[in-house]
N, C-alpha and C positions, 0 to 999 in steps of 0.2 A: 051347450054353447052352439050357436049357429054361425056357420062360416058363410060370408057373402062371396058369391062368385066374382072373381076378378075378370074384367074385360080388357084385354090388351088388343088395341086396334092394329090392324095390319093394313096400312094404306095401299092403294093400288099402285101408286108411283113411289119408287125408291131410286134416289140419286146417290150414287156411291162416291167415294172420296176422289179428289183430283188426282189424275194420272199424269206423269211427265210426258210431254210431247211438244210438238211445235205446230200449233199452240196446245197448251195443256187442255185436258178434257175430263169429263166425268161420265161414267157408264150409267145408263138409264135402264131400269127394269120396270116393266109394267105387268102386273098380275104374276110376278115371279119369273118372268122371261125377260132376257136381255133384248132390248129393242133398238139400241144404238148408243151413240156417243153424243154428249152435249158439250159444246164449247161456250155456251151462253145460257141464261135462263130462258131465252126465247126458244132455244132448241128443245128445252124440257117441255115448254108449252105446246110446241108444234108436235112433239111426240105424243103428248096427252091427247091433243085434238085428233090425231090420226087414229087413236083408239076409242074415240067418242067420249073422252073424259073432258068435262068443263072444269077448269081450275079457277076458283074465285078467290082463293086465298092461299098463296104459296107458303104461308107460315102455319097453316092448319095441319097438325101432325096426323090427323085422320085422313088427309088427302095425299100429302107428300111427306116422305121421310128423307131428310138430308143427313148423309153419313160423312163424317169428316169435315164438317163446315156447313155453312147455310147457303141461302140463295145468292149471297154476294161473294162466295169463296170460289174462285176460278183459277187460282194459281197454286203451285206446290209450295207448302211451307216447310 
């Protein structure tokens, strides 16, 4: 029996769950390093651009991984 190798993608951008604050924010990691806080999806795009990453599809899990919500989740639940 032959086993196929599984490929688990690790996107360059990781947006963590919403943190309480005024306003609430999400931690953004790029290439495994914390690069800042995002209060909106625009902040995520600006962080990506600062690292030379062009994001064409925020819903592509090979590009961005959203933890604890999606690109529309910006408040604590």
